[in-house]
KENU-873151 format. One record per residue (C-alpha): x, y, z; residue in three letters. Coordinates in pm, whole numbers, padded with zeros to 5 digits, always signed. Each point is the difference from the previous one (the first is absolute). Layout:
N
XYZALA
...
This chain:
78
+01171+04096+05588MET
-00289+00156+00116THR
-00127+00013+00368LYS
-00257-00314-00067THR
+00252-00216-00175ASP
+00243+00002+00297LEU
-00169-00253+00190ALA
-00259-00132-00224ALA
+00115-00364-00001ASN
-00004-00017+00389TYR
-00294-00083+00220VAL
-00027+00038+00394GLY
-00032-00288+00234ARG
-00356+00059+00052LYS
-00104+00036-00359GLN
+00180-00295-00098LEU
-00140-00226+00300ALA
-00347+00091-00106GLN
+00036-00038-00392ASP
+00230-00319+00037LEU
-00273-00166+00240GLY
-00291+00124-00211GLU
+00141-00163-00342ARG
+00140-00315+00189LEU
-00275-00093+00210ARG
-00281+00239-00018GLY
+00069+00199+00311ARG
+00264+00224+00129PRO
+00325-00131+00168TYR
+00094+00200+00319SER
+00276+00216+00006GLU
+00120-00223+00281HIS
+00014-00290-00255THR
+00241+00171-00200LEU
+00205+00126+00294ILE
+00038-00359+00151ARG
+00095-00112-00371TRP
+00247+00251+00007GLU
+00139-00099+00332ARG
-00002-00343-00097ASP
+00177+00045-00335GLY
-00266-00141-00213ARG
-00182+00301-00140GLY
+00046+00213-00287PRO
+00304+00234+00040PRO
-00054+00297+00143ALA
+00164+00374-00005THR
+00003+00215+00312ARG
-00002+00372-00034VAL
+00041+00144+00329GLY
-00299-00151+00195ARG
-00211-00107-00302ASP
+00034-00323-00183VAL
-00087-00034-00385VAL
+00021-00261-00226TYR
+00106+00008-00355GLN
-00273-00132-00224LEU
+00216-00212-00250ALA
+00200-00152+00317SER
-00351-00115+00141VAL
-00069-00150-00333GLU
+00323-00198+00007THR
-00021-00112+00367TRP
-00372-00105-00091LEU
+00120-00210-00294ARG
+00275-00150+00226SER
-00276-00137+00225GLN
-00127-00226-00259GLU
+00093-00388+00053ARG
-00086-00314-00184ALA
-00290-00191+00192ASP
+00174-00209+00308THR
-00312-00205+00042ARG
+00041-00360-00148SER
-00250-00084-00255SER
-00006-00377+00101GLY
-00296-00139+00223ALA
+00081-00047+00346ALA
């Protein structure tokens, strides 16, 4: 295993907030959004390494897929 392979599948909180927000809504999420999601138990799984928080990319993708749900709005006229 080379030095660069060790954490190649992980991304830091700041980078994930930026990348996820840009892809999903066209502007970055705040790091505080991910902190709040983590605190509330509704964000992607996080790994703490000392004071740093990192996210495994495969886990983020799995979490994102788990957020999908059927349209709950009724299709009938009101």
